[in-house]
VOBAVO-739509 format. One record per residue: chain; x, y, z of N, C-alpha, C, O in turn. Coordinates in pm, whole numbers. Layout:
REM residues N
<A, <X, Y, Z>, <X, Y, Z>, <X, Y, Z>, <X, Y, Z>>,
...
REM end
This chain:
REM residues 215
<A, <2515, 14997, 13234>, <2624, 15091, 13263>, <2758, 15020, 13270>, <2857, 15063, 13210>>,
<A, <2760, 14908, 13344>, <2884, 14832, 13356>, <2927, 14778, 13220>, <3045, 14779, 13185>>,
<A, <2828, 14732, 13144>, <2859, 14680, 13010>, <2917, 14789, 12922>, <3010, 14766, 12845>>,
<A, <2860, 14909, 12936>, <2910, 15022, 12857>, <3052, 15058, 12895>, <3134, 15089, 12808>>,
<A, <3083, 15053, 13024>, <3218, 15084, 13069>, <3319, 14980, 13020>, <3430, 15013, 12980>>,
<A, <3276, 14852, 13023>, <3365, 14747, 12974>, <3393, 14763, 12826>, <3505, 14745, 12780>>,
<A, <3288, 14797, 12750>, <3304, 14818, 12606>, <3400, 14931, 12577>, <3485, 14920, 12488>>,
<A, <3386, 15041, 12651>, <3476, 15154, 12632>, <3620, 15117, 12668>, <3714, 15158, 12599>>,
<A, <3638, 15040, 12774>, <3772, 15000, 12816>, <3837, 14913, 12709>, <3955, 14929, 12677>>,
<A, <3758, 14820, 12653>, <3812, 14734, 12547>, <3851, 14816, 12424>, <3953, 14789, 12361>>,
<A, <3769, 14915, 12391>, <3796, 15000, 12275>, <3925, 15079, 12295>, <4008, 15088, 12204>>,
<A, <3942, 15136, 12416>, <4063, 15213, 12444>, <4187, 15124, 12443>, <4293, 15167, 12399>>,
<A, <4175, 15002, 12490>, <4288, 14910, 12491>, <4330, 14874, 12350>, <4449, 14871, 12318>>,
<A, <4232, 14846, 12264>, <4263, 14815, 12126>, <4327, 14934, 12056>, <4423, 14918, 11981>>,
<A, <4273, 15055, 12080>, <4327, 15176, 12018>, <4470, 15200, 12062>, <4555, 15235, 11980>>,
<A, <4497, 15183, 12190>, <4632, 15204, 12243>, <4730, 15104, 12181>, <4842, 15139, 12142>>,
<A, <4685, 14978, 12173>, <4772, 14874, 12115>, <4802, 14904, 11970>, <4916, 14888, 11926>>,
<A, <4702, 14946, 11893>, <4720, 14976, 11751>, <4813, 15094, 11732>, <4905, 15089, 11651>>,
<A, <4789, 15202, 11810>, <4872, 15321, 11797>, <5014, 15292, 11842>, <5110, 15341, 11782>>,
<A, <5028, 15212, 11948>, <5161, 15177, 11994>, <5237, 15099, 11889>, <5355, 15125, 11866>>,
<A, <5171, 15002, 11824>, <5235, 14924, 11718>, <5271, 15012, 11601>, <5378, 14998, 11541>>,
<A, <5180, 15106, 11568>, <5206, 15197, 11457>, <5328, 15284, 11485>, <5411, 15306, 11397>>,
<A, <5338, 15334, 11608>, <5451, 15420, 11644>, <5582, 15343, 11638>, <5682, 15394, 11589>>,
<A, <5580, 15219, 11688>, <5701, 15138, 11688>, <5743, 15107, 11545>, <5861, 15116, 11511>>,
<A, <5645, 15069, 11460>, <5677, 15038, 11321>, <5730, 15158, 11246>, <5827, 15146, 11171>>,
<A, <5669, 15273, 11266>, <5714, 15396, 11199>, <5853, 15433, 11245>, <5937, 15474, 11165>>,
<A, <5878, 15420, 11374>, <6010, 15455, 11427>, <6118, 15364, 11372>, <6227, 15411, 11339>>,
<A, <6089, 15234, 11361>, <6187, 15140, 11306>, <6215, 15170, 11159>, <6330, 15166, 11115>>,
<A, <6108, 15201, 11083>, <6126, 15234, 10942>, <6208, 15360, 10923>, <6294, 15367, 10835>>,
<A, <6181, 15461, 11006>, <6257, 15585, 10997>, <6404, 15562, 11033>, <6493, 15621, 10972>>,
<A, <6428, 15477, 11133>, <6565, 15450, 11174>, <6642, 15380, 11062>, <6758, 15413, 11037>>,
<A, <6579, 15283, 10995>, <6644, 15212, 10884>, <6672, 15308, 10768>, <6778, 15304, 10707>>,
<A, <6574, 15395, 10741>, <6591, 15492, 10631>, <6711, 15584, 10656>, <6795, 15602, 10568>>,
<A, <6718, 15640, 10776>, <6828, 15732, 10808>, <6961, 15659, 10816>, <7066, 15717, 10787>>,
<A, <6958, 15531, 10854>, <7081, 15454, 10860>, <7139, 15434, 10719>, <7258, 15454, 10698>>,
<A, <7054, 15396, 10624>, <7100, 15377, 10487>, <7135, 15510, 10421>, <7228, 15516, 10341>>,
<A, <7063, 15616, 10455>, <7096, 15748, 10401>, <7232, 15794, 10450>, <7312, 15848, 10374>>,
<A, <7257, 15772, 10579>, <7388, 15807, 10634>, <7501, 15727, 10573>, <7609, 15780, 10546>>,
<A, <7476, 15597, 10549>, <7578, 15512, 10487>, <7607, 15556, 10344>, <7723, 15562, 10303>>,
<A, <7501, 15587, 10269>, <7519, 15633, 10131>, <7595, 15765, 10127>, <7682, 15784, 10041>>,
<A, <7564, 15856, 10219>, <7634, 15984, 10225>, <7781, 15965, 10258>, <7868, 16032, 10202>>,
<A, <7809, 15872, 10351>, <7948, 15847, 10390>, <8028, 15790, 10273>, <8141, 15831, 10250>>,
<A, <7969, 15696, 10199>, <8037, 15637, 10084>, <8061, 15741, 9976>, <8169, 15746, 9917>>,
<A, <7960, 15825, 9952>, <7975, 15932, 9853>, <8088, 16027, 9892>, <8170, 16064, 9808>>,
<A, <8093, 16066, 10018>, <8195, 16157, 10067>, <8334, 16096, 10055>, <8429, 16163, 10014>>,
<A, <8346, 15968, 10092>, <8476, 15900, 10084>, <8523, 15886, 9940>, <8641, 15906, 9910>>,
<A, <8431, 15851, 9851>, <8468, 15840, 9709>, <8511, 15974, 9653>, <8607, 15982, 9577>>,
<A, <8440, 16080, 9691>, <8473, 16214, 9643>, <8614, 16253, 9688>, <8692, 16304, 9607>>,
<A, <8647, 16230, 9813>, <8781, 16262, 9863>, <8888, 16179, 9791>, <8997, 16228, 9764>>,
<A, <8854, 16053, 9760>, <8949, 15967, 9689>, <8978, 16021, 9550>, <9094, 16024, 9507>>,
<A, <8875, 16064, 9478>, <8894, 16118, 9344>, <8968, 16252, 9348>, <9051, 16280, 9261>>,
<A, <8938, 16333, 9449>, <9009, 16461, 9462>, <9156, 16436, 9492>, <9242, 16510, 9446>>,
<A, <9184, 16332, 9570>, <9324, 16297, 9601>, <9400, 16260, 9473>, <9517, 16296, 9458>>,
<A, <9333, 16189, 9382>, <9398, 16154, 9255>, <9427, 16279, 9172>, <9532, 16290, 9110>>,
<A, <9332, 16372, 9173>, <9351, 16495, 9096>, <9465, 16580, 9151>, <9543, 16637, 9076>>,
<A, <9473, 16588, 9283>, <9574, 16671, 9348>, <9702, 16595, 9378>, <9798, 16651, 9432>>,
<A, <9704, 16465, 9343>, <9820, 16379, 9367>, <9858, 16377, 9515>, <9975, 16383, 9551>>,
<A, <9755, 16367, 9600>, <9776, 16359, 9743>, <9784, 16213, 9786>, <9691, 16137, 9756>>,
<A, <9889, 16169, 9853>, <9903, 16027, 9892>, <9810, 15989, 10007>, <9742, 16073, 10065>>,
<A, <9810, 15860, 10038>, <9732, 15806, 10150>, <9582, 15831, 10136>, <9517, 15874, 10231>>,
<A, <9528, 15803, 10017>, <9385, 15826, 9995>, <9298, 15732, 10078>, <9177, 15754, 10089>>,
<A, <9356, 15626, 10135>, <9279, 15535, 10220>, <9221, 15606, 10342>, <9124, 15560, 10400>>,
<A, <9282, 15719, 10380>, <9231, 15794, 10496>, <9090, 15846, 10472>, <9017, 15874, 10567>>,
<A, <9051, 15859, 10346>, <8918, 15910, 10314>, <8808, 15818, 10366>, <8694, 15862, 10382>>,
<A, <8840, 15693, 10394>, <8741, 15595, 10437>, <8740, 15574, 10588>, <8659, 15496, 10638>>,
<A, <8828, 15641, 10661>, <8839, 15620, 10806>, <8781, 15742, 10880>, <8824, 15854, 10854>>,
<A, <8686, 15721, 10970>, <8630, 15834, 11047>, <8740, 15912, 11120>, <8840, 15854, 11163>>,
<A, <8721, 16041, 11133>, <8814, 16135, 11195>, <8937, 16157, 11106>, <8974, 16270, 11078>>,
<A, <8998, 16048, 11062>, <9113, 16062, 10972>, <9072, 16129, 10841>, <9153, 16197, 10777>>,
<A, <8946, 16109, 10800>, <8903, 16173, 10675>, <8902, 16325, 10689>, <8923, 16395, 10590>>,
<A, <8877, 16377, 10809>, <8885, 16522, 10830>, <9031, 16570, 10819>, <9059, 16674, 10760>>,
<A, <9121, 16491, 10876>, <9263, 16522, 10864>, <9305, 16518, 10717>, <9384, 16602, 10672>>,
<A, <9252, 16421, 10642>, <9285, 16407, 10500>, <9231, 16526, 10421>, <9294, 16571, 10325>>,
<A, <9114, 16579, 10460>, <9059, 16698, 10395>, <9156, 16815, 10407>, <9175, 16891, 10312>>,
<A, <9217, 16828, 10525>, <9314, 16937, 10544>, <9432, 16920, 10449>, <9481, 17019, 10394>>,
<A, <9477, 16796, 10430>, <9587, 16771, 10338>, <9547, 16802, 10195>, <9627, 16856, 10118>>,
<A, <9424, 16767, 10158>, <9375, 16797, 10024>, <9369, 16947, 9999>, <9387, 16993, 9886>>,
<A, <9343, 17022, 10105>, <9337, 17168, 10092>, <9474, 17233, 10096>, <9487, 17354, 10078>>,
<A, <9578, 17151, 10118>, <9713, 17206, 10127>, <9741, 17272, 10260>, <9831, 17355, 10272>>,
<A, <9662, 17236, 10362>, <9677, 17296, 10495>, <9751, 17199, 10588>, <9768, 17081, 10558>>,
<A, <9792, 17252, 10701>, <9854, 17170, 10803>, <9751, 17077, 10866>, <9632, 17110, 10869>>,
<A, <9795, 16963, 10915>, <9705, 16870, 10979>, <9640, 16926, 11104>, <9538, 16875, 11149>>,
<A, <9698, 17032, 11160>, <9641, 17095, 11279>, <9508, 17164, 11250>, <9432, 17197, 11341>>,
<A, <9480, 17185, 11121>, <9353, 17247, 11084>, <9235, 17159, 11119>, <9120, 17204, 11115>>,
<A, <9262, 17033, 11153>, <9152, 16944, 11191>, <9079, 16996, 11314>, <8963, 16962, 11336>>,
<A, <9148, 17078, 11393>, <9085, 17138, 11512>, <8964, 17221, 11472>, <8862, 17220, 11541>>,
<A, <8976, 17294, 11360>, <8866, 17379, 11314>, <8747, 17297, 11264>, <8637, 17350, 11250>>,
<A, <8770, 17169, 11236>, <8663, 17083, 11187>, <8595, 17004, 11297>, <8488, 16947, 11276>>,
<A, <8655, 16999, 11415>, <8601, 16919, 11524>, <8535, 17001, 11634>, <8457, 16946, 11712>>,
<A, <8563, 17130, 11641>, <8504, 17214, 11745>, <8369, 17267, 11697>, <8362, 17328, 11590>>,
<A, <8263, 17244, 11774>, <8130, 17293, 11734>, <8129, 17443, 11708>, <8199, 17520, 11775>>,
<A, <8050, 17484, 11611>, <8033, 17623, 11566>, <8157, 17672, 11488>, <8143, 17730, 11380>>,
<A, <8274, 17650, 11543>, <8395, 17689, 11470>, <8410, 17603, 11346>, <8467, 17646, 11245>>,
<A, <8359, 17479, 11353>, <8373, 17390, 11238>, <8298, 17441, 11115>, <8328, 17400, 11002>>,
<A, <8200, 17529, 11135>, <8129, 17587, 11021>, <8225, 17671, 10937>, <8228, 17661, 10815>>,
<A, <8305, 17754, 11007>, <8404, 17836, 10938>, <8513, 17747, 10878>, <8561, 17771, 10768>>,
<A, <8551, 17643, 10954>, <8654, 17552, 10906>, <8615, 17482, 10778>, <8697, 17469, 10687>>,
<A, <8490, 17436, 10769>, <8442, 17368, 10648>, <8449, 17461, 10528>, <8492, 17420, 10420>>,
<A, <8405, 17586, 10548>, <8409, 17683, 10437>, <8552, 17707, 10388>, <8578, 17706, 10268>>,
<A, <8643, 17728, 10483>, <8782, 17758, 10446>, <8851, 17638, 10381>, <8925, 17653, 10284>>,
<A, <8826, 17519, 10435>, <8889, 17398, 10380>, <8842, 17373, 10238>, <8924, 17350, 10149>>,
<A, <8710, 17377, 10214>, <8659, 17349, 10080>, <8690, 17462, 9984>, <8701, 17439, 9863>>,
<A, <8703, 17584, 10034>, <8746, 17695, 9947>, <8888, 17671, 9897>, <8919, 17696, 9780>>,
<A, <8974, 17621, 9986>, <9112, 17590, 9947>, <9118, 17472, 9850>, <9198, 17472, 9757>>,
<A, <9032, 17371, 9872>, <9028, 17257, 9781>, <8981, 17301, 9643>, <9037, 17261, 9541>>,
<A, <8878, 17385, 9640>, <8829, 17437, 9512>, <8937, 17515, 9439>, <8951, 17502, 9317>>,
<A, <9013, 17595, 9513>, <9119, 17674, 9452>, <9227, 17583, 9392>, <9278, 17611, 9284>>,
<A, <9261, 17476, 9462>, <9361, 17383, 9410>, <9316, 17316, 9281>, <9398, 17279, 9198>>,
<A, <9185, 17302, 9265>, <9130, 17236, 9146>, <9090, 17337, 9039>, <9024, 17302, 8941>>,
<A, <9129, 17464, 9059>, <9102, 17566, 8958>, <8961, 17619, 8959>, <8915, 17673, 8859>>,
<A, <8890, 17603, 9070>, <8752, 17652, 9081>, <8748, 17774, 9174>, <8843, 17796, 9250>>,
<A, <8640, 17853, 9168>, <8630, 17972, 9254>, <8632, 17937, 9402>, <8572, 17838, 9444>>,
<A, <8701, 18018, 9480>, <8709, 17991, 9624>, <8575, 18012, 9694>, <8551, 17954, 9800>>,
<A, <8486, 18094, 9635>, <8357, 18118, 9702>, <8269, 17994, 9700>, <8164, 17992, 9764>>,
<A, <8311, 17891, 9627>, <8237, 17764, 9632>, <8237, 17705, 9773>, <8151, 17625, 9807>>,
<A, <8335, 17745, 9854>, <8340, 17696, 9991>, <8217, 17736, 10071>, <8174, 17662, 10159>>,
<A, <8160, 17853, 10040>, <8039, 17898, 10110>, <7921, 17807, 10078>, <7834, 17786, 10163>>,
<A, <7918, 17753, 9956>, <7807, 17665, 9916>, <7803, 17536, 9996>, <7703, 17464, 9994>>,
<A, <7912, 17506, 10066>, <7913, 17385, 10149>, <7816, 17395, 10267>, <7785, 17294, 10331>>,
<A, <7768, 17515, 10294>, <7671, 17535, 10403>, <7527, 17525, 10353>, <7433, 17531, 10431>>,
<A, <7511, 17510, 10221>, <7377, 17506, 10161>, <7341, 17361, 10127>, <7412, 17298, 10049>>,
<A, <7233, 17307, 10184>, <7194, 17169, 10153>, <7172, 17150, 10003>, <7130, 17242, 9933>>,
<A, <7200, 17033, 9953>, <7192, 16994, 9813>, <7303, 17058, 9732>, <7374, 16990, 9658>>,
<A, <7319, 17191, 9745>, <7426, 17260, 9672>, <7562, 17207, 9713>, <7653, 17196, 9630>>,
<A, <7578, 17173, 9840>, <7708, 17120, 9884>, <7740, 16985, 9819>, <7855, 16957, 9787>>,
<A, <7637, 16903, 9798>, <7659, 16775, 9730>, <7698, 16796, 9584>, <7783, 16725, 9531>>,
<A, <7634, 16895, 9521>, <7665, 16925, 9381>, <7808, 16974, 9368>, <7881, 16933, 9277>>,
<A, <7850, 17063, 9459>, <7986, 17116, 9456>, <8089, 17005, 9473>, <8187, 16998, 9400>>,
<A, <8065, 16918, 9571>, <8158, 16807, 9594>, <8166, 16717, 9472>, <8274, 16673, 9433>>,
<A, <8050, 16689, 9410>, <8048, 16603, 9292>, <8126, 16665, 9176>, <8199, 16595, 9106>>,
<A, <8111, 16796, 9156>, <8183, 16863, 9047>, <8332, 16862, 9074>, <8412, 16832, 8985>>,
<A, <8371, 16895, 9197>, <8513, 16897, 9231>, <8576, 16759, 9218>, <8691, 16746, 9176>>,
<A, <8501, 16655, 9254>, <8558, 16521, 9256>, <8554, 16451, 9121>, <8653, 16390, 9079>>,
<A, <8441, 16459, 9053>, <8420, 16372, 8937>, <8430, 16441, 8802>, <8448, 16373, 8701>>,
<A, <8420, 16573, 8796>, <8430, 16640, 8666>, <8573, 16633, 8615>, <8668, 16647, 8692>>,
<A, <8587, 16612, 8485>, <8719, 16606, 8427>, <8784, 16469, 8434>, <8891, 16449, 8378>>,
<A, <8719, 16374, 8503>, <8771, 16239, 8510>, <8731, 16164, 8383>, <8612, 16159, 8351>>,
<A, <8826, 16108, 8312>, <8799, 16047, 8182>, <8702, 15930, 8192>, <8610, 15917, 8111>>,
<A, <8722, 15846, 8293>, <8634, 15730, 8306>, <8492, 15772, 8339>, <8396, 15718, 8285>>,
<A, <8479, 15870, 8430>, <8346, 15917, 8469>, <8279, 15987, 8351>, <8161, 15965, 8324>>,
<A, <8354, 16071, 8279>, <8298, 16140, 8165>, <8253, 16042, 8058>, <8150, 16063, 7993>>,
<A, <8329, 15934, 8040>, <8291, 15834, 7939>, <8160, 15766, 7978>, <8073, 15744, 7893>>,
<A, <8146, 15732, 8107>, <8021, 15670, 8153>, <7904, 15766, 8135>, <7795, 15724, 8094>>,
<A, <7926, 15895, 8165>, <7819, 15994, 8151>, <7778, 16008, 8005>, <7660, 16017, 7974>>,
<A, <7878, 16011, 7915>, <7846, 16025, 7773>, <7766, 15905, 7722>, <7670, 15920, 7647>>,
<A, <7807, 15785, 7764>, <7735, 15666, 7721>, <7594, 15664, 7776>, <7500, 15625, 7706>>,
<A, <7579, 15706, 7901>, <7446, 15709, 7961>, <7357, 15812, 7890>, <7239, 15788, 7867>>,
<A, <7416, 15926, 7855>, <7341, 16030, 7786>, <7296, 15982, 7647>, <7184, 16012, 7604>>,
<A, <7383, 15909, 7579>, <7346, 15857, 7447>, <7239, 15750, 7457>, <7155, 15737, 7368>>,
<A, <7243, 15674, 7566>, <7146, 15566, 7582>, <7005, 15619, 7600>, <6908, 15556, 7557>>,
<A, <6991, 15736, 7663>, <6859, 15793, 7688>, <6821, 15900, 7588>, <6713, 15958, 7597>>,
<A, <6910, 15928, 7494>, <6883, 16033, 7397>, <6805, 15977, 7279>, <6834, 15868, 7231>>,
<A, <6708, 16053, 7233>, <6630, 16013, 7117>, <6658, 16103, 6998>, <6583, 16102, 6900>>,
<A, <6764, 16181, 7007>, <6798, 16272, 6899>, <6863, 16196, 6785>, <6951, 16113, 6808>>,
<A, <6821, 16223, 6662>, <6876, 16154, 6546>, <7016, 16203, 6514>, <7090, 16135, 6443>>,
<A, <7052, 16321, 6567>, <7184, 16376, 6537>, <7295, 16292, 6598>, <7408, 16294, 6548>>,
<A, <7264, 16218, 6707>, <7366, 16136, 6771>, <7414, 16024, 6679>, <7528, 15980, 6690>>,
<A, <7327, 15979, 6591>, <7363, 15868, 6503>, <7411, 15916, 6366>, <7442, 15833, 6280>>,
<A, <7417, 16046, 6346>, <7459, 16099, 6216>, <7609, 16114, 6205>, <7661, 16134, 6095>>,
<A, <7681, 16104, 6316>, <7825, 16126, 6315>, <7896, 16004, 6371>, <7845, 15936, 6460>>,
<A, <8014, 15977, 6319>, <8092, 15863, 6367>, <8240, 15894, 6357>, <8281, 15989, 6290>>,
<A, <8320, 15813, 6426>, <8465, 15826, 6420>, <8518, 15763, 6293>, <8480, 15652, 6257>>,
<A, <8606, 15835, 6224>, <8664, 15783, 6102>, <8766, 15674, 6127>, <8806, 15604, 6033>>,
<A, <8810, 15658, 6255>, <8912, 15558, 6287>, <8849, 15428, 6339>, <8873, 15320, 6285>>,
<A, <8769, 15441, 6448>, <8714, 15319, 6509>, <8567, 15297, 6477>, <8513, 15191, 6507>>,
<A, <8501, 15397, 6418>, <8361, 15383, 6379>, <8261, 15406, 6491>, <8142, 15385, 6471>>,
<A, <8308, 15449, 6609>, <8218, 15474, 6721>, <8129, 15594, 6692>, <8170, 15688, 6624>>,
<A, <8005, 15590, 6744>, <7913, 15702, 6725>, <7959, 15823, 6805>, <8022, 15810, 6910>>,
<A, <7928, 15941, 6755>, <7968, 16066, 6820>, <7855, 16167, 6812>, <7762, 16151, 6733>>,
<A, <7863, 16269, 6894>, <7764, 16376, 6893>, <7792, 16473, 6780>, <7902, 16476, 6724>>,
<A, <7691, 16552, 6747>, <7704, 16645, 6635>, <7813, 16749, 6658>, <7877, 16793, 6563>>,
<A, <7836, 16789, 6783>, <7935, 16892, 6811>, <8075, 16839, 6835>, <8168, 16917, 6853>>,
<A, <8093, 16706, 6836>, <8225, 16648, 6862>, <8314, 16659, 6738>, <8271, 16627, 6627>>,
<A, <8437, 16704, 6759>, <8535, 16707, 6651>, <8628, 16586, 6656>, <8684, 16544, 6555>>,
<A, <8643, 16531, 6777>, <8729, 16415, 6795>, <8654, 16307, 6870>, <8568, 16336, 6954>>,
<A, <8686, 16183, 6841>, <8617, 16068, 6899>, <8645, 16060, 7049>, <8760, 16070, 7090>>,
<A, <8540, 16041, 7132>, <8562, 16028, 7276>, <8623, 15894, 7315>, <8667, 15876, 7428>>,
<A, <8626, 15799, 7221>, <8679, 15666, 7252>, <8827, 15652, 7216>, <8905, 15599, 7294>>,
<A, <8864, 15700, 7095>, <9003, 15681, 7050>, <9074, 15810, 7011>, <9194, 15808, 6987>>,
<A, <9000, 15921, 7005>, <9062, 16048, 6969>, <9070, 16074, 6819>, <9126, 16175, 6777>>,
<A, <9015, 15984, 6739>, <9015, 16003, 6594>, <8921, 16114, 6551>, <8840, 16163, 6630>>,
<A, <8932, 16153, 6425>, <8851, 16263, 6374>, <8709, 16216, 6346>, <8689, 16108, 6291>>,
<A, <8612, 16298, 6385>, <8472, 16264, 6368>, <8423, 16314, 6232>, <8449, 16427, 6194>>,
<A, <8352, 16229, 6162>, <8294, 16265, 6033>, <8146, 16232, 6033>, <8099, 16155, 6117>>,
<A, <8075, 16288, 5939>, <7933, 16259, 5928>, <7913, 16132, 5849>, <7980, 16108, 5748>>,
<A, <7820, 16050, 5895>, <7795, 15924, 5827>, <7734, 15948, 5690>, <7655, 16040, 5670>>,
<A, <7774, 15864, 5596>, <7717, 15871, 5462>, <7592, 15786, 5455>, <7581, 15682, 5519>>,
<A, <7498, 15832, 5376>, <7377, 15754, 5351>, <7339, 15771, 5207>, <7382, 15864, 5139>>,
<A, <7257, 15680, 5159>, <7220, 15684, 5019>, <7141, 15809, 4986>, <7151, 15860, 4874>>,
<A, <7062, 15858, 5081>, <6979, 15975, 5054>, <7059, 16104, 5065>, <7028, 16202, 4996>>,
<A, <7162, 16107, 5150>, <7236, 16230, 5170>, <7355, 16243, 5075>, <7399, 16355, 5049>>,
<A, <7406, 16133, 5024>, <7522, 16140, 4938>, <7650, 16143, 5019>, <7652, 16098, 5133>>,
<A, <7758, 16197, 4959>, <7889, 16199, 5023>, <7906, 16322, 5111>, <7843, 16425, 5089>>,
<A, <7993, 16309, 5211>, <8027, 16421, 5298>, <8178, 16429, 5310>, <8247, 16327, 5308>>,
<A, <8230, 16551, 5323>, <8374, 16573, 5333>, <8426, 16515, 5463>, <8369, 16542, 5569>>,
<A, <8533, 16436, 5459>, <8589, 16379, 5582>, <8659, 16481, 5670>, <8684, 16454, 5787>>,
<A, <8691, 16601, 5615>, <8762, 16703, 5692>, <8667, 16802, 5758>, <8675, 16826, 5878>>,
<A, <8576, 16859, 5678>, <8487, 16962, 5733>, <8345, 16914, 5754>, <8265, 16982, 5819>>,
<A, <8310, 16796, 5699>, <8176, 16742, 5718>, <8072, 16800, 5625>, <7955, 16764, 5635>>,
<A, <8111, 16889, 5535>, <8015, 16950, 5443>, <7969, 16850, 5338>, <8043, 16757, 5303>>,
<A, <7847, 16868, 5290>, <7796, 16779, 5187>, <7872, 16801, 5058>, <7893, 16915, 5015>>,
<A, <7915, 16692, 4996>, <7997, 16701, 4874>, <7916, 16656, 4754>, <7820, 16579, 4764>>,
<A, <7958, 16704, 4641>, <7892, 16666, 4518>, <7951, 16537, 4462>, <7997, 16451, 4536>>,
<A, <7948, 16528, 4333>, <7998, 16408, 4268>, <8146, 16419, 4232>, <8202, 16325, 4177>>,
<A, <8210, 16532, 4264>, <8350, 16552, 4230>, <8444, 16478, 4323>, <8400, 16407, 4414>>,
<A, <8574, 16495, 4299>, <8676, 16428, 4379>, <8729, 16515, 4492>, <8803, 16468, 4578>>,
<A, <8690, 16643, 4492>, <8736, 16736, 4595>, <8618, 16809, 4659>, <8517, 16834, 4593>>,
<A, <8631, 16842, 4787>, <8526, 16913, 4860>, <8513, 17055, 4809>, <8613, 17125, 4793>>,
<A, <8392, 17098, 4783>, <8368, 17233, 4734>, <8377, 17338, 4844>, <8381, 17458, 4816>>,
<A, <8380, 17293, 4971>, <8387, 17388, 5083>, <8530, 17414, 5130>, <8567, 17529, 5156>>,
<A, <8611, 17306, 5142>, <8746, 17323, 5193>, <8855, 17272, 5100>, <8973, 17294, 5125>>,
<A, <8815, 17206, 4993>, <8914, 17159, 4895>, <8979, 17026, 4929>, <9068, 16983, 4856>>,
<A, <8936, 16960, 5036>, <8996, 16833, 5072>, <8959, 16725, 4971>, <8855, 16732, 4907>>,
<A, <9045, 16625, 4959>, <9019, 16517, 4866>, <8914, 16424, 4923>, <8921, 16385, 5040>>,
<A, <8817, 16388, 4841>, <8708, 16303, 4886>, <8744, 16155, 4869>, <8664, 16068, 4902>>,
REM end
């Protein structure tokens, strides 16, 4: 009986130690995960405000990186008085403040004001901020186009090129995304000649049969 009690006590001690270690390890891992997630979210938010500041020509974009001041900077981006920061700091009222501020920012950037409501929807709010901040930016668009071409397996991407710099272009592009030159279809031995103006396949003549341009 005593031996049985000792065995049970040892078993419970080992189980407690194992579960305790497991709980501590899980808690530490969760804390690290949320810490890095919060840091990534903060950097994303600050970068977004910085890009929006460039679009709206709002000075002092460094405020986007400073806690509390970034809320004040949001009010400036929305074209509101700095006193609007009160609506962003008071619990419950800040929900309405966030909607109104981002609705005004969207309006300044030519987007629908009802996008402000989407700021209350998880994931959708990140998408809205990304569109408002990064869409229409030439450098960002160029990176996106290059990334899209890198992962694309469509043969049409390699069928067109710029007549000025020779850069590859998409089938629907009329002007080169790199230099602004006119996009033409690449010539190949099997396809023959193509018109430099309209891209139509040309015969053996000196003029395009579709638009009359000189070949």
